[in-house]
C-alpha positions, 0 to 999 in steps of 0.5 A, spaced: 537 588 359 541 582 357 547 585 361 543 586 367 540 579 367 547 576 366 550 580 372 544 577 376 546 570 374 553 571 376 551 574 382 546 569 384 551 563 382 557 566 386 560 560 390 559 564 397 562 558 400 569 560 398 568 565 404 567 559 409 572 558 414 576 551 413 575 545 417 582 545 419 582 552 422 575 551 425 578 544 428 584 548 431 579 554 434 575 548 437 580 545 440 583 552 443 576 553 445 576 548 451 581 552 455 580 559 452 573 563 453 575 568 448 577 563 443 570 560 444 566 566 443 570 568 437 569 561 434 561 562 436 561 569 432 565 566 426 560 561 425 554 565 427 552 565 419 551 558 419 545 553 420 542 547 418 541 549 411 547 552 409 553 548 412 551 543 417 558 541 419 559 549 421 553 549 425 555 542 428 561 546 430 557 552 433 553 548 437 559 544 440 563 551 441 556 553 445 556 547 449 564 549 451 561 556 453 558 552 459 565 550 461 567 557 461 561 560 465 560 561 472 553 561 473 550 554 473 544 556 470 548 559 464 552 553 464 546 549 463 543 554 458 549 554 454 549 546 454 542 545 452 542 551 446 549 548 443 546 541 444 540 543 440 544 546 434 549 539 434 543 535 434 540 539 428 546 538 424 546 531 425 539 530 423 540 534 417 547 530 415 547 524 419 552 520 415 557 526 416 563 522 420 566 529 422 559 531 426 558 524 429 565 524 431 564 531 434 558 528 438 562 522 440 567 526 443 563 531 447 559 525 449 565 522 452 567 528 456 561 531 459 558 529 466 554 523 466 548 527 470 547 531 464 544 525 460 547 526 454 550 520 452 545 516 449 549 515 442 555 513 444 555 506 442 552 508 436 557 513 434 563 509 436 560 503 431 559 508 426 566 511 426 569 505 426 566 503 420 566 509 417 573 512 418 576 508 412 572 512 407 574 519 410 578 523 405 581 528 410 588 525 412 588 530 418 581 528 420 582 521 419 588 521 424 585 525 429 579 520 429 583 514 429 587 516 435 581 518 439 578 511 438 584 508 440 585 512 446 578 511 448 577 503 447 
């Protein structure tokens, strides 16, 4: 019985996050998704297992990629459907992890690039201020460089 209990403890304590995609690989795929429908679909599929409970950051990227599918869709109803679905995912991720700089940056970049008629621009000022205040504490050098560059370009 002790062997079975020990085995169960090892299984239950296993760190499944080791199988999570890296932030770097997700960022690259997300960027490529802006011009490739196939990459966008692949990214959404790769991020399918993630939600607000097991990885809010990857849920945020799944939401962002879902919104990007609107760019690749032809039918206006499909475009709007992708956008709304992805927006819901991204907002849920931010609601769970509101101080995550990368999630707030993701929302900021999306809000600065979507058409105004969609009405998804209510957090622009708040996110920009947050990013300016928070970029110094970002430990990921690549992310810090990306955020700094984007903020300089969009001043």
